[in-house]
C-alpha positions as CSV (number, residue, x, y, z in Angstrom):
1,M,17.4,-162.9,-146.6
2,S,18.6,-159.2,-146.8
3,N,17.4,-155.9,-144.8
4,M,15.5,-154.4,-147.7
5,S,14.2,-157.6,-149.0
6,E,10.9,-157.2,-150.6
7,S,7.8,-159.4,-148.9
8,K,4.7,-159.6,-150.8
9,I,1.0,-159.3,-149.6
10,S,-1.1,-162.4,-150.3
11,P,-4.0,-161.8,-152.6
12,N,-5.9,-163.0,-149.7
13,D,-4.9,-159.7,-147.5
14,L,-6.6,-157.6,-150.2
15,E,-10.1,-158.1,-151.8
16,S,-10.2,-160.6,-154.5
17,G,-10.4,-158.9,-158.1
18,K,-8.0,-157.6,-160.6
19,Q,-6.9,-154.2,-160.3
20,A,-9.9,-151.7,-161.1
21,R,-10.1,-148.2,-161.2
22,R,-14.0,-146.4,-160.3
23,P,-14.4,-143.3,-159.2
24,S,-15.3,-142.7,-155.4
25,N,-18.6,-141.5,-154.8
26,V,-16.6,-138.8,-152.2
27,S,-13.7,-138.4,-154.4
28,E,-11.7,-137.9,-157.2
29,A,-9.9,-140.9,-156.1
30,S,-9.7,-144.0,-157.5
31,T,-9.7,-147.2,-155.3
32,V,-6.8,-150.0,-156.1
33,H,-7.6,-153.6,-155.0
34,D,-4.9,-156.0,-155.6
35,T,-2.0,-157.8,-154.4
36,Y,1.5,-155.6,-154.5
37,T,4.8,-155.6,-153.3
38,I,5.9,-154.0,-150.2
39,N,9.9,-153.5,-148.9
40,E,10.4,-154.9,-145.4
41,P,11.9,-152.2,-142.7
42,I,15.0,-152.4,-141.9
43,P,15.8,-153.4,-138.4
44,L,15.5,-150.6,-135.8
45,Q,14.0,-148.5,-138.6
46,E,12.0,-145.7,-137.2
47,I,8.7,-145.5,-137.5
48,A,8.2,-142.4,-139.4
49,S,11.1,-143.9,-142.1
50,Y,9.0,-146.5,-142.3
51,R,5.7,-145.0,-143.0
52,E,7.4,-142.8,-145.6
53,Q,8.7,-146.0,-147.6
54,I,5.2,-147.4,-147.0
55,R,4.0,-144.4,-148.7
56,E,6.2,-143.9,-151.6
57,Q,5.3,-147.3,-152.9
58,M,1.8,-147.2,-152.4
59,P,-0.3,-147.0,-155.6
60,P,-2.1,-143.7,-157.1
61,G,-5.8,-143.0,-155.4
62,I,-7.1,-145.1,-152.5
63,L,-5.8,-148.8,-151.8
64,A,-8.2,-151.5,-150.2
65,T,-6.3,-154.0,-148.3
66,R,-6.7,-155.8,-144.6
67,T,-3.3,-154.6,-143.7
68,L,-0.3,-153.0,-144.4
69,S,1.7,-153.3,-141.1
70,I,4.5,-156.2,-141.0
71,N,5.8,-156.8,-137.7
72,P,7.5,-155.2,-135.4
73,Y,5.4,-152.1,-136.7
74,P,2.0,-152.8,-135.3
75,S,-0.6,-150.6,-136.6
76,K,-3.7,-149.3,-135.0
77,H,-5.5,-151.7,-136.7
78,T,-3.9,-154.8,-137.1
79,D,-1.7,-156.6,-134.7
80,L,-0.2,-159.3,-137.0
81,E,2.7,-161.4,-136.2
82,A,5.4,-162.5,-139.4
83,V,6.5,-166.5,-139.5
84,N,10.5,-166.6,-139.9
85,S,10.4,-165.6,-143.9
86,R,8.5,-162.5,-143.2
87,I,5.9,-163.0,-145.7
88,M,2.3,-162.1,-144.2
89,T,0.0,-164.8,-143.1
90,Q,-3.5,-165.5,-143.7
91,Q,-4.3,-164.2,-140.4
92,S,-5.5,-161.1,-142.3
93,E,-8.5,-162.4,-144.0
94,K,-9.8,-162.2,-140.5
95,R,-9.1,-158.6,-140.0
96,P,-10.9,-155.1,-141.3
97,L,-10.7,-153.8,-144.6
98,I,-8.8,-150.7,-144.3
99,H,-8.7,-147.9,-147.3
100,Y,-5.5,-146.2,-147.3
101,V,-5.9,-142.7,-148.8
102,N,-3.0,-141.5,-151.4
103,W,-3.1,-139.1,-154.1
104,D,-4.4,-139.9,-157.1
105,E,-2.6,-139.7,-160.5
106,N,-2.4,-135.8,-161.8
107,D,-4.8,-134.9,-158.4
108,P,-5.4,-131.5,-158.5
109,E,-5.3,-131.2,-154.6
110,C,-1.6,-132.1,-154.9
111,P,1.1,-129.7,-154.3
112,Y,3.0,-131.2,-157.0
113,N,0.1,-130.7,-159.4
114,W,-1.3,-127.3,-158.7
115,S,-0.1,-124.6,-161.2
116,S,3.6,-123.6,-162.1
117,N,3.4,-120.4,-161.7
118,F,1.5,-120.6,-158.2
119,R,4.3,-123.2,-156.9
120,W,7.0,-120.4,-157.9
121,I,4.7,-117.6,-156.4
122,Y,4.9,-119.7,-153.2
123,T,8.4,-120.5,-153.5
124,I,9.5,-116.5,-153.7
125,V,7.2,-116.0,-150.9
126,V,9.1,-118.8,-148.5
127,A,12.4,-117.1,-149.8
128,C,11.2,-114.2,-148.4
129,L,10.4,-115.6,-145.2
130,V,13.8,-116.6,-144.9
131,V,15.0,-113.6,-146.3
132,S,12.7,-111.5,-143.2
133,A,14.3,-113.8,-140.2
134,A,17.9,-113.1,-141.4
135,F,17.6,-109.8,-142.1
136,G,15.9,-109.1,-138.4
137,S,19.3,-110.9,-136.6
138,S,21.5,-107.9,-138.4
139,V,19.5,-105.2,-139.3
140,I,20.6,-103.8,-135.6
141,T,23.8,-103.8,-137.1
142,G,22.9,-100.2,-139.1
143,R,23.0,-98.4,-135.7
144,L,24.5,-101.6,-133.0
145,N,26.1,-98.6,-130.6
146,G,22.2,-97.0,-130.0
147,V,21.6,-98.9,-127.1
148,V,25.1,-98.1,-125.6
149,E,24.0,-94.4,-125.8
150,S,20.4,-94.8,-124.6
151,F,21.2,-97.0,-121.6
152,G,25.0,-96.7,-121.2
153,C,25.9,-100.6,-121.7
154,T,29.0,-101.6,-123.1
155,E,29.5,-102.1,-126.6
156,E,29.7,-106.1,-125.9
157,V,26.4,-106.2,-124.3
158,A,25.0,-104.3,-127.5
159,I,26.4,-106.9,-130.0
160,L,24.4,-109.1,-127.9
161,Q,21.5,-108.1,-130.0
162,V,22.5,-110.2,-132.5
163,S,24.5,-112.9,-130.8
164,L,20.9,-113.8,-128.6
165,M,18.5,-114.0,-131.8
166,V,21.0,-116.1,-133.8
167,F,21.0,-118.3,-130.8
168,G,17.6,-118.2,-131.0
169,F,17.7,-119.9,-134.3
170,M,19.7,-122.4,-132.8
171,L,17.2,-123.5,-130.4
172,G,14.1,-123.2,-132.5
173,P,14.5,-125.5,-134.7
174,L,14.1,-128.6,-132.0
175,L,10.6,-127.7,-131.3
176,W,9.6,-126.5,-134.9
177,S,10.9,-129.4,-136.9
178,P,8.5,-132.2,-135.0
179,T,5.7,-129.8,-134.4
180,S,5.1,-129.4,-138.3
181,E,4.8,-133.5,-139.0
182,V,2.3,-133.4,-136.7
183,V,0.1,-130.2,-137.5
184,G,1.3,-129.3,-140.8
185,R,3.6,-125.9,-142.3
186,K,1.2,-123.2,-142.1
187,P,0.2,-123.4,-138.4
188,V,3.3,-123.2,-137.3
189,Y,4.3,-120.3,-139.9
190,V,1.3,-119.0,-138.9
191,V,1.6,-118.8,-134.8
192,A,5.3,-118.5,-134.8
193,L,5.9,-116.1,-137.2
194,G,2.5,-113.5,-135.7
195,I,4.7,-113.9,-132.4
196,Y,8.0,-113.2,-133.8
197,T,6.4,-109.6,-135.2
198,I,4.5,-109.1,-131.8
199,F,8.0,-109.6,-129.8
200,N,9.4,-106.8,-132.4
201,I,7.4,-104.4,-130.5
202,P,9.1,-104.3,-127.2
203,C,12.4,-104.2,-128.2
204,A,11.7,-101.0,-130.1
205,V,10.3,-99.5,-126.9
206,A,12.3,-100.7,-123.9
207,R,13.5,-98.8,-121.0
208,N,16.2,-101.1,-120.5
209,I,18.7,-103.0,-122.0
210,E,17.7,-106.7,-120.5
211,T,14.3,-106.0,-121.9
212,V,15.9,-105.4,-125.8
213,L,18.1,-108.5,-125.5
214,V,15.3,-111.2,-124.0
215,C,13.1,-109.9,-126.4
216,R,16.1,-110.4,-129.4
217,F,16.2,-114.3,-128.4
218,F,12.2,-115.0,-128.3
219,C,12.9,-112.8,-131.7
220,G,15.1,-115.5,-133.2
221,F,13.5,-118.7,-131.9
222,F,10.2,-118.0,-133.0
223,A,11.7,-116.3,-136.7
224,S,14.0,-119.9,-137.0
225,C,10.5,-121.6,-138.2
226,S,10.9,-120.3,-141.8
227,L,14.9,-120.9,-141.7
228,T,13.5,-124.7,-140.4
229,L,10.7,-125.3,-142.9
230,A,11.2,-123.4,-146.1
231,G,13.5,-126.1,-147.2
232,G,10.6,-128.9,-146.6
233,S,7.5,-126.3,-147.9
234,I,9.6,-126.2,-151.8
235,S,10.1,-129.9,-151.3
236,D,5.9,-130.3,-150.8
237,L,5.8,-128.2,-153.8
238,F,8.0,-129.8,-156.2
239,P,8.3,-133.6,-156.9
240,T,11.9,-134.9,-156.9
241,E,13.2,-134.9,-160.6
242,T,12.1,-131.1,-160.7
243,R,12.9,-129.6,-157.7
244,G,17.0,-128.8,-158.0
245,N,16.0,-125.9,-159.6
246,A,13.3,-124.8,-156.9
247,I,16.0,-125.5,-154.4
248,A,19.4,-124.2,-156.4
249,Y,17.6,-120.3,-156.6
250,F,16.2,-120.7,-153.1
251,A,20.0,-121.5,-151.3
252,A,20.8,-117.8,-151.8
253,A,18.4,-116.5,-149.2
254,P,19.6,-117.7,-145.6
255,Y,22.7,-115.3,-146.9
256,A,21.0,-112.8,-148.5
257,G,18.7,-111.7,-145.7
258,P,21.9,-111.1,-143.3
259,V,23.5,-108.9,-146.0
260,L,20.4,-106.9,-146.7
261,G,20.0,-106.2,-142.5
262,P,23.1,-103.4,-142.6
263,I,22.4,-101.8,-145.7
264,V,18.5,-101.2,-144.7
265,G,19.6,-100.4,-140.8
266,G,22.5,-98.4,-142.1
267,W,20.5,-95.9,-144.2
268,I,17.3,-96.2,-141.4
269,S,19.8,-94.9,-139.0
270,V,21.1,-91.7,-140.9
271,G,17.5,-90.8,-141.8
272,T,16.3,-91.4,-138.4
273,Q,18.8,-91.1,-136.0
274,N,16.8,-93.2,-134.1
275,W,18.5,-96.8,-133.4
276,R,14.3,-98.2,-132.4
277,W,13.1,-97.1,-136.0
278,I,15.3,-100.1,-137.1
279,Y,12.8,-102.4,-134.9
280,W,9.9,-101.0,-136.2
281,V,11.0,-101.3,-140.0
282,N,11.8,-104.9,-138.6
283,M,8.1,-105.5,-137.4
284,I,7.0,-103.9,-140.2
285,F,8.4,-106.5,-142.6
286,A,7.8,-109.3,-140.6
287,G,4.2,-108.2,-140.6
288,V,3.8,-108.1,-144.0
289,M,5.2,-111.9,-144.4
290,W,2.9,-113.1,-141.7
291,I,0.2,-111.7,-143.4
292,I,0.9,-113.1,-146.8
293,I,1.8,-116.6,-145.0
294,C,-1.8,-116.4,-143.3
295,F,-3.4,-116.4,-147.0
296,L,-1.3,-119.0,-148.5
297,P,-2.8,-123.4,-148.3
298,E,-0.9,-126.1,-146.4
299,T,1.4,-128.0,-148.6
300,Y,2.6,-130.3,-146.2
301,H,1.2,-133.7,-147.9
302,P,0.6,-136.1,-145.2
303,V,-1.9,-133.3,-143.6
304,L,-3.8,-132.7,-146.8
305,L,-4.4,-136.5,-147.3
306,A,-5.6,-136.6,-143.4
307,K,-7.9,-133.7,-144.0
308,R,-9.6,-136.0,-147.2
309,A,-9.2,-139.3,-145.6
310,K,-11.5,-137.1,-142.7
311,R,-13.8,-135.5,-145.6
312,I,-14.3,-139.3,-147.0
313,R,-15.2,-140.8,-143.2
314,A,-17.4,-138.0,-142.5
315,E,-19.3,-138.5,-146.3
316,T,-19.3,-142.5,-146.0
317,G,-19.5,-143.1,-142.3
318,D,-17.0,-145.8,-143.1
319,P,-13.9,-145.2,-140.1
320,T,-12.1,-147.3,-142.4
321,Y,-10.5,-145.0,-144.7
322,V,-6.8,-143.4,-143.4
323,T,-3.5,-142.3,-144.3
324,V,-0.6,-144.1,-143.2
325,E,0.5,-141.1,-141.3
326,E,-3.3,-142.0,-139.1
327,E,-2.5,-145.2,-139.1
328,F,1.1,-145.7,-138.2
329,P,1.5,-142.5,-135.8
330,V,4.8,-141.4,-134.8
331,P,5.5,-141.8,-130.6
332,I,6.7,-139.1,-128.9
333,S,9.3,-140.8,-127.6
334,E,11.0,-140.9,-131.8
335,L,10.4,-137.6,-131.9
336,V,12.4,-136.7,-129.1
337,Q,14.8,-139.2,-130.0
338,A,15.0,-137.3,-133.4
339,N,15.1,-134.0,-132.6
340,L,16.7,-133.5,-129.2
341,V,19.0,-137.1,-128.5
342,R,20.4,-137.7,-131.6
343,P,21.2,-135.0,-133.3
344,F,24.4,-134.9,-130.5
345,I,24.7,-138.0,-130.8
346,M,25.6,-137.8,-134.5
347,I,27.9,-134.6,-134.1
348,C,30.4,-136.7,-132.0
349,T,30.5,-140.1,-133.7
350,E,29.8,-139.2,-137.7
351,P,32.8,-137.6,-139.5
352,I,31.5,-136.3,-142.4
353,L,28.1,-134.6,-140.6
354,T,30.8,-133.4,-137.9
355,L,33.1,-131.7,-140.5
356,M,30.6,-130.5,-143.3
357,S,28.6,-129.1,-140.2
358,L,31.5,-127.3,-139.5
359,Y,32.4,-125.9,-143.0
360,I,28.9,-124.8,-142.8
361,A,29.5,-123.1,-139.6
362,V,33.0,-121.8,-140.2
363,I,31.5,-120.0,-143.9
364,Y,28.4,-118.5,-141.8
365,A,30.4,-117.1,-138.7
366,L,32.3,-115.1,-141.1
367,L,29.5,-113.4,-142.6
368,Y,28.3,-112.6,-139.3
369,A,31.7,-111.4,-138.0
370,F,31.9,-108.9,-141.5
371,F,28.8,-107.3,-139.9
372,F,31.1,-106.2,-137.2
373,A,34.6,-105.9,-139.3
374,Y,33.4,-103.8,-142.1
375,P,32.2,-101.0,-139.9
376,I,35.8,-101.3,-138.6
377,V,37.4,-101.0,-142.1
378,F,35.2,-98.8,-143.8
379,A,35.4,-96.4,-141.1
380,Q,38.1,-95.1,-142.0
381,H,37.3,-93.7,-145.3
382,N,35.0,-91.3,-143.2
383,M,31.8,-93.0,-144.2
384,N,28.7,-92.9,-141.9
385,D,25.9,-96.1,-141.2
386,G,24.6,-95.9,-144.7
387,E,27.5,-95.7,-146.7
388,I,29.2,-98.3,-144.9
389,G,25.6,-101.0,-145.1
390,L,25.9,-100.3,-148.6
391,T,29.5,-101.9,-149.1
392,F,27.9,-105.2,-148.4
393,L,26.3,-105.0,-151.9
394,G,29.6,-106.4,-153.2
395,I,28.5,-109.5,-151.2
396,I,24.9,-109.5,-152.2
397,V,26.5,-109.3,-156.3
398,G,28.7,-112.3,-155.4
399,T,25.1,-114.1,-154.3
400,F,23.9,-113.8,-157.7
401,F,26.6,-115.0,-159.4
402,A,26.4,-118.0,-157.3
403,L,21.9,-118.0,-158.5
404,A,23.4,-118.1,-162.4
405,V,26.0,-120.8,-161.6
406,T,24.2,-123.1,-159.2
407,P,21.5,-124.8,-161.8
408,Y,24.5,-125.9,-163.9
409,F,25.8,-127.8,-161.1
410,E,22.4,-129.1,-160.8
411,K,22.2,-130.1,-164.4
412,K,25.7,-131.7,-163.6
413,F,23.9,-134.0,-161.0
414,R,20.9,-135.0,-162.9
415,T,23.6,-135.9,-165.7
416,V,25.5,-138.3,-163.2
417,V,21.7,-139.6,-161.7
418,H,20.7,-140.3,-165.3
419,E,24.4,-141.7,-165.7
420,K,24.1,-143.9,-163.2
421,N,20.8,-145.7,-163.5
422,G,18.9,-143.1,-160.3
423,K,21.7,-144.5,-158.0
424,P,24.1,-141.9,-157.5
425,D,26.6,-141.7,-154.8
426,P,26.2,-139.0,-152.0
427,E,29.6,-137.3,-153.1
428,D,28.1,-136.6,-156.5
429,R,27.0,-133.6,-154.8
430,L,30.4,-132.2,-154.1
431,P,32.0,-130.7,-157.3
432,G,30.0,-127.8,-156.7
433,M,31.4,-127.4,-153.2
434,M,35.0,-128.2,-154.6
435,F,34.7,-125.5,-157.4
436,S,33.0,-123.0,-154.9
437,A,35.6,-123.6,-152.0
438,P,38.4,-121.9,-152.5
439,F,36.9,-118.4,-153.7
440,V,36.0,-118.1,-149.7
441,P,39.5,-117.6,-148.7
442,I,40.6,-116.1,-151.9
443,S,38.0,-113.4,-150.6
444,L,39.1,-112.8,-147.5
445,F,42.6,-112.2,-148.1
446,I,42.0,-109.4,-150.7
447,F,39.8,-107.9,-148.0
448,A,42.5,-108.4,-145.6
449,W,45.6,-106.5,-147.8
450,T,43.0,-103.8,-149.0
451,S,41.9,-102.9,-145.8
452,F,44.6,-100.3,-145.2
453,P,43.5,-96.4,-145.0
454,W,45.3,-95.5,-148.0
455,V,43.8,-98.6,-149.9
456,H,40.6,-96.9,-152.3
457,W,37.5,-98.5,-150.3
458,I,36.6,-100.4,-153.6
459,G,39.6,-102.9,-153.2
460,P,37.4,-104.0,-149.9
461,V,34.2,-104.2,-151.6
462,I,34.9,-106.1,-154.4
463,S,36.2,-108.5,-151.7
464,G,32.7,-109.7,-151.1
465,V,32.0,-110.6,-154.6
466,P,34.0,-113.8,-154.6
467,F,33.0,-114.7,-150.5
468,G,29.0,-114.3,-151.7
469,F,29.8,-116.7,-154.8
470,G,31.6,-119.2,-152.7
471,M,29.5,-118.9,-149.5
472,V,26.4,-119.8,-151.4
473,I,27.7,-122.5,-153.4
474,V,29.2,-124.3,-150.4
475,Y,26.2,-123.9,-148.6
476,Y,23.9,-125.5,-151.5
477,S,26.5,-128.7,-151.8
478,A,27.1,-129.4,-148.4
479,N,23.7,-129.1,-147.5
480,N,22.3,-131.6,-150.0
481,Y,25.6,-134.0,-149.3
482,I,24.2,-134.2,-146.0
483,I,21.0,-134.9,-146.9
484,D,22.2,-137.8,-149.4
485,C,24.5,-139.7,-146.9
486,F,22.2,-139.4,-143.8
487,P,18.5,-140.4,-145.9
488,R,17.2,-142.1,-142.7
489,Y,17.9,-139.5,-140.0
490,V,17.6,-136.3,-142.1
491,T,15.8,-134.9,-139.9
492,S,18.4,-135.5,-136.5
493,A,21.2,-134.9,-139.1
494,L,19.9,-131.1,-140.3
495,A,19.3,-130.5,-136.7
496,A,22.8,-130.8,-135.9
497,K,23.9,-128.8,-138.6
498,T,21.7,-126.2,-137.2
499,L,22.9,-126.4,-134.0
500,I,26.6,-125.6,-135.1
501,R,26.3,-123.5,-137.6
502,S,24.0,-121.1,-135.4
503,G,26.7,-121.7,-132.8
504,S,28.8,-120.1,-134.5
505,G,27.7,-117.7,-136.4
506,A,26.0,-116.6,-132.2
507,A,29.6,-116.9,-131.4
508,F,32.2,-115.0,-133.7
509,P,30.2,-111.5,-132.9
510,L,31.3,-111.5,-129.7
511,F,35.2,-111.3,-130.2
512,I,35.6,-109.7,-133.9
513,N,36.4,-106.1,-132.4
514,Q,38.8,-107.3,-129.6
515,M,40.1,-109.4,-132.0
516,Y,40.9,-106.6,-134.7
517,A,41.9,-104.0,-131.8
518,R,44.6,-106.4,-131.2
519,L,45.9,-107.8,-134.0
520,N,45.0,-105.0,-136.6
521,N,42.6,-105.1,-139.9
522,E,44.9,-106.7,-142.3
523,W,46.5,-109.7,-139.8
524,A,42.7,-110.0,-138.2
525,S,40.9,-110.7,-141.6
526,T,44.3,-113.0,-142.6
527,L,43.8,-115.4,-139.6
528,L,40.3,-115.4,-141.2
529,A,41.4,-116.5,-144.4
530,F,43.5,-118.7,-143.0
531,I,41.0,-120.7,-140.8
532,S,38.9,-121.1,-144.1
533,L,41.9,-122.3,-145.5
534,A,42.3,-124.9,-143.0
535,I,39.1,-126.6,-143.7
536,L,39.5,-126.3,-147.7
537,P,40.2,-129.8,-147.7
538,I,37.3,-131.2,-146.6
539,P,35.1,-131.4,-149.3
540,F,38.0,-132.9,-151.5
541,A,38.3,-135.9,-148.8
542,F,34.9,-136.9,-148.2
543,Y,35.2,-137.1,-152.5
544,R,38.0,-139.3,-152.3
545,W,37.0,-141.1,-149.0
546,G,33.6,-140.5,-148.6
547,A,32.5,-144.2,-150.0
548,K,34.4,-145.7,-147.5
549,I,33.7,-143.5,-144.8
550,R,30.2,-144.2,-145.1
551,A,30.8,-148.1,-145.3
552,R,31.9,-148.0,-141.6
553,S,29.0,-145.8,-140.1
554,K,25.8,-147.1,-138.6
555,N,23.7,-144.1,-139.5
556,A,24.7,-143.2,-142.8
557,S,23.6,-144.5,-146.5
């Protein structure tokens, strides 16, 4: 029998009688009494993946059945064995009747059915959470040398204010992702962002550089919950068929935030001549976003269904009302494997994940490199901190162009999905990346050879437009490609991508000043352009040979 063969639950496993729908005396949900079919688990499939597979196949309402469990996944209520054919045996007659709670059709409590306006407001808030976290990492570049003046540290140590926060972005998701799957998204947002807000205070009042650097790391660690959970929050709000546009408009948030940082930080520096005020403003921004998220509801479906099941148990006194997630709890060992062990294994064994993560990492690193290259280049034009910050507007303009184009690629993808009867290949995600990838080296070559002191400053500013455009669409396409390639291990794949991306973003700022000093402005930027040019063939190669590579993988679809 194939790995994904269908296994019917015997009519004896369910209450007899044909399917009937009746209002529950405790909820709007309907109860289903009938035989239906579920797919068998894939060998060695994780419980988290298997229970998601079950939940996607469950009928609306409440399913009254004696078992959903197929060996080797015994639930808390069943301990059945399967015969060689893996068809459920008649032993289920001896087991208690379990009521599996699911969303009813057009259920008003389901986030998919909340009003469209509210869901888009929620999406905007989530995007602003990401902007707030990313903004915090770069805002201090508006007056980076403030701590040099106050504490007498070196410029290299001052740069750690940026690198250590981005390093926190790398480690934080290893905790926040599994935690959110257990307790939901809102508690993680509320706790982590509240602590992030607080850690800005010692940065602002610090009496030594050590305090600043330690607190910056913890700022990144706790702020990373926004970067980790935002995509999941949007997925909670929009079903698959309408999710594309929301994700498309959200794609710019992780990159728009860092670009806004030096713009705001530069003018705070000019207006106050005090680097501490940059941290106070960042705390205010983070605090406002924290207050807003405190008033928004939970969106994680398993947690909402668990609350419904708990309410029904309390009203009926019947302990058999449960959710699939409650019946099949994910063991701690699996969470550790998915978030702390497998990402490193996949980085070493999956060329698609490794090279795509490398591509995203280079783009992310180049963005953070600009926070130190721009002040070097534009200082030649006698600009102050605020004016240098405004030069990043070119990148902002590019991201807006990308937001206008991304829905077009999403529409083309939906057309391909329709043409392939709902079964597109992951490589169908790559046309957007292939189109936008050349814009990155083009922008860097323009930046390199317009960075002479005698060239008008508008030249390097304009170079930011193609960079911002290419950066957003490349990230959007590559991220979707990774998700589609590793549906069984998407958590591990995204964790691996985050590790590589944030690690490169933390590392690049540490040597940019020295590189520009030794190679000069033109050749240092040209070197970065050649690096982006070297990785340019990656999406084209995977578009051509990706299917063959996936066929040889143990983890890819």
